[in-house]
C-alpha positions in Angstrom: 0.0 0.0 0.0 1.1 3.6 -0.7 -0.2 6.3 1.6 0.2 10.1 0.9 -0.9 12.6 3.5 -0.6 16.3 2.9 2.3 15.8 0.5 3.7 19.1 -0.6 6.8 20.1 -2.6 8.0 23.6 -3.3 11.0 24.7 -5.4 11.5 28.3 -4.2 8.2 30.1 -5.0 7.0 27.4 -7.3 4.6 24.8 -5.8 5.1 21.5 -7.7 2.8 19.4 -5.4 0.3 20.8 -3.0 -1.3 19.0 -0.1 -1.8 15.6 -1.9 -3.6 13.0 0.1 -4.6 9.7 -1.3 -4.1 5.9 -0.9 -3.0 3.4 -3.5 -4.5 0.0 -2.5 -3.4 -3.5 -3.4 -5.2 -5.8 -5.8 -6.0 -3.3 -8.5 -4.1 -1.2 -11.1 -4.3 2.5 -10.2 -3.7 5.0 -13.0 -1.9 8.2 -12.0 -3.0 10.9 -14.5 -2.5 14.6 -15.0 -1.5 17.2 -17.7 2.2 17.9 -18.3 3.6 19.7 -15.4 0.9 18.4 -13.0 3.4 17.0 -10.5 3.1 13.3 -11.2 6.9 12.6 -11.6 7.7 14.8 -8.5 5.1 12.9 -6.5 6.6 9.5 -7.5 10.1 10.8 -6.7 9.0 11.7 -3.2 7.4 8.3 -2.7 10.7 6.7 -3.6 12.8 9.1 -1.4 14.5 10.8 -4.4 13.0 14.2 -3.5 12.4 15.4 0.0 8.9 16.7 0.7 8.5 20.2 1.9 5.6 19.0 4.0 3.5 15.9 4.5 4.4 12.2 4.3 4.7 9.5 1.7 4.6 5.9 3.1 5.2 2.6 1.4 3.9 -0.3 3.5 3.7 2.0 6.4 7.2 3.4 6.3 9.1 6.2 4.5 11.2 4.8 1.7 14.5 5.6 3.5 13.5 3.5 6.5 13.1 0.3 4.4 15.8 -2.3 5.1 15.9 -3.8 1.7 13.9 -1.4 -0.5 14.0 -3.4 -3.7 12.2 -6.2 -1.8 9.4 -3.8 -0.8 9.0 -1.5 -3.8 10.0 -1.8 -7.4 10.0 1.2 -9.7 10.5 2.2 -13.3 10.9 6.0 -13.7 13.6 6.3 -16.4 14.2 3.4 -18.8 17.5 4.9 -20.0 19.3 5.4 -16.7 21.3 2.1 -17.2 25.1 2.4 -17.9 25.3 1.9 -21.7 28.4 -0.5 -21.5 26.8 -2.8 -18.9 24.9 -5.8 -20.0 21.3 -6.4 -19.0 22.5 -9.4 -16.9 25.3 -7.4 -15.2 23.0 -4.5 -14.5 20.5 -6.6 -12.7 23.2 -8.6 -10.9 24.6 -5.6 -9.1 21.1 -4.5 -8.2 20.4 -7.9 -6.8 23.7 -7.9 -4.8 22.8 -4.4 -3.3 19.7 -5.8 -1.7 20.8 -9.3 -0.9 18.6 -10.9 -3.7 19.6 -14.3 -5.0 21.5 -14.3 -8.3 19.0 -16.8 -9.7 16.3 -14.1 -9.6 18.2 -12.2 -12.4 17.5 -15.0 -15.0 13.9 -15.3 -13.8 13.0 -11.6 -14.4 14.9 -11.5 -17.7 12.7 -14.4 -18.8 9.6 -12.8 -17.5 10.1 -9.6 -19.6 11.4 -11.5 -22.7 15.0 -10.4 -22.6 16.8 -13.7 -22.1 18.2 -13.8 -25.6 19.9 -10.4 -25.2 20.9 -10.7 -21.6 24.6 -10.5 -22.4 24.4 -7.5 -24.7 25.3 -3.9 -23.7 22.2 -2.0 -22.6 23.4 1.1 -24.6 22.4 -0.7 -27.8 18.8 -1.4 -26.7 15.8 0.2 -28.3 13.5 2.2 -26.1 11.1 -0.7 -25.9 13.9 -3.1 -24.8 15.0 -0.6 -22.3 11.5 -0.4 -20.9 11.5 -4.2 -20.5 14.8 -4.0 -18.7 13.4 -1.4 -16.4 10.5 -3.7 -15.7 12.9 -6.5 -14.9 14.7 -4.2 -12.4 11.4 -3.3 -10.8 10.4 -6.9 -10.4 13.8 -8.1 -9.2 13.1 -8.2 -5.5 9.6 -9.6 -6.0 8.1 -6.5 -4.3 4.5 -6.1 -3.1 4.5 -2.5 -4.3 5.3 -1.3 -7.9 5.5 2.2 -9.5 5.7 2.7 -13.2 6.1 6.0 -15.0 5.1 5.7 -18.7 5.9 2.0 -18.9 4.6 1.6 -22.5 6.8 4.2 -24.0 8.6 2.7 -27.1 6.5 -0.4 -27.1 4.8 -1.6 -30.3 1.0 -2.6 -30.1 1.9 -6.2 -29.2 4.2 -4.9 -26.4 1.5 -2.5 -25.1 -1.0 -5.4 -24.9 1.6 -7.5 -23.1 2.3 -4.8 -20.5 -1.4 -4.2 -19.9 -2.0 -7.9 -19.2 1.3 -8.0 -17.2 0.3 -5.1 -14.9 -3.2 -6.6 -14.4 -1.7 -9.9 -13.5 0.6 -8.3 -10.9 -2.3 -6.5 -9.3 -4.3 -9.8 -9.4 -1.5 -11.3 -7.3 -2.4 -8.8 -4.6 0.3 -6.2 -5.3 -0.1 -2.5 -5.2 0.4 -1.1 -8.7 0.6 2.6 -9.5 1.0 3.5 -13.2 1.5 7.0 -14.8 0.7 7.3 -18.5 -0.3 9.7 -21.2 -2.0 7.0 -23.2 -5.5 7.5 -21.9 -7.2 5.0 -24.1 -4.7 2.4 -22.8 -5.3 3.5 -19.2 -9.1 3.1 -19.7 -8.4 -0.6 -20.4 -5.7 -1.1 -17.8 -6.6 0.8 -14.6 -9.6 0.1 -12.4 -9.0 3.2 -10.2 -7.7 6.7 -11.2 -5.9 9.4 -9.2 -6.0 12.6 -11.3 -4.0 15.7 -10.4 -3.5 19.1 -12.0 -1.1 21.9 -11.0 0.0 19.7 -8.1 -3.5 19.4 -6.6 -5.8 16.4 -6.4 -8.7 16.6 -8.9 -10.1 13.1 -8.6 -9.7 9.9 -6.7 -12.2 7.4 -7.9 -12.9 4.3 -10.0 -12.3 4.7 -13.7 -16.0 4.3 -14.3 -17.0 6.9 -11.8 -14.5 9.4 -13.2 -15.9 9.0 -16.7 -19.5 9.2 -15.6 -19.0 12.3 -13.5 -17.3 14.1 -16.5 -19.9 12.9 -19.1 -22.7 15.1 -20.3 -25.9 13.1 -20.2 -26.9 12.1 -23.7 -28.8 9.4 -25.6 -28.1 7.7 -28.9 -31.3 6.9 -30.9 -31.8 4.7 -34.0 -35.2 4.4 -35.7 -36.7 3.6 -39.1 -38.6 6.9 -38.6 -35.5 8.9 -37.8 -36.5 12.1 -39.6 -39.9 12.2 -37.8 -38.1 11.5 -34.5 -35.7 14.3 -35.1 -38.5 16.8 -35.8 -40.3 15.8 -32.6 -37.2 16.1 -30.5 -36.4 19.6 -31.8 -40.1 20.6 -31.4 -39.8 19.5 -27.7 -36.7 21.6 -27.0 -34.1 18.9 -27.2 -30.6 19.5 -28.7 -30.1 17.0 -31.5 -27.1 16.2 -33.7 -26.2 13.5 -36.2 -24.2 10.6 -34.7 -22.1 10.0 -37.8 -20.3 7.0 -36.5 -21.8 4.5 -38.9 -23.3 6.0 -42.1 -25.0 2.7 -42.9 -26.9 2.9 -39.6 -27.8 6.5 -39.1 -28.5 7.7 -35.6 -29.1 10.8 -33.5 -27.5 11.9 -30.3 -29.8 13.8 -28.0 -27.8 16.0 -25.6 -29.0 16.7 -22.0 -31.7 14.0 -22.2 -32.4 10.7 -20.4 -33.4 7.5 -22.1 -36.7 7.7 -20.2 -37.6 11.1 -21.7 -36.7 10.1 -25.3 -38.4 6.8 -25.0 -41.6 8.3 -23.6 -41.7 10.8 -26.5 -41.2 8.0 -29.1 -43.9 5.9 -27.5 -46.4 8.7 -27.4 -46.0 9.2 -31.1 -45.9 5.5 -32.1 -42.3 5.7 -33.3 -40.4 2.4 -33.5 -36.9 2.5 -31.9 -34.0 0.2 -32.9 -31.7 1.7 -30.3 -32.0 3.9 -27.2 -28.7 4.0 -25.4 -27.2 6.4 -22.8 -23.8 7.7 -24.0 -20.6 8.1 -21.9 -17.6 10.1 -22.8 -14.3 8.3 -23.5 -11.6 8.6 -20.8 -9.8 11.1 -23.1 -12.9 13.3 -23.2 -13.6 13.0 -19.5 -9.9 13.8 -18.8 -10.0 16.9 -20.9 -13.2 18.2 -19.2 -11.9 17.5 -15.7 -8.4 18.9 -16.2 -9.0 21.7 -18.6 -8.5 24.4 -16.0 -5.3 22.7 -14.7 -3.3 22.6 -18.0 -0.1 24.5 -17.5 1.0 24.8 -21.1 -1.6 25.6 -23.8 -0.8 25.3 -27.5 -2.4 27.2 -30.2 -4.8 25.5 -32.6 -3.3 24.1 -35.8 -5.2 26.6 -37.9 -3.7 29.5 -35.9 -0.2 28.1 -36.2 -0.7 27.6 -40.0 -2.0 31.1 -40.4 -5.5 29.9 -41.1 -4.4 27.9 -44.2 -6.4 24.9 -43.0 
């Protein structure tokens, strides 16, 4: 378990993390999300004792990181896949890590096999692709068979097959009862990987909830409607004050999206006018849409629209 209480970090007058309080529990994958500059990496560094908090506490299994006797046996982390010495082989890199925490040498071969690097174990890490470096970082995090794991952007550099592998891998680790905290910018992937989300912006907590609750809270209520009498249904909806737009997802099966409406209200209107419905389905935003709505005010760096950058040429 990871427990943060009032965690704060200031760099001079700049507040990177402000009064963060949340708990990362075992048995599920927890996604750690936020815009660039939100304070995610700083928070992870404080959990791992790499940065000293200005105020508050960060505990791993009930202790600050610096009080852990053999930290690699308690918490494994991947923050920077390229920190390995380029002339050191994957096997040698993991061997010295194992020796530093009194971990049996046999564990090195085990984790290399787990992450699919056995065949390149003797090659210098400096020649690894980013994806291979990510796998080596995962091996290092798993070396001490720890109950707590932190990963910062673990799918960087991985191909689609590798991304699917890491998703299943993280979920399997959580299913074993481990505490798994994952930071990622790939929101579509997080939607499929994480059951719980902690979202921060400008160093402050925005949301601490299940992934489903986060999306539902950020979603505008709307209903998707399909009918063989779609034009008539559209006219009725507009006449009754509903905001209606074309769905446009599947041209062969045209549909309407009714904003600010419930299924009950639309169904009642259709029934009163003897309109057959093929589909009447509440709509939820994607995680990306929910994230943008919930963090829009917390984005530190805003870019101009493409048309502005291109002088309106588009």
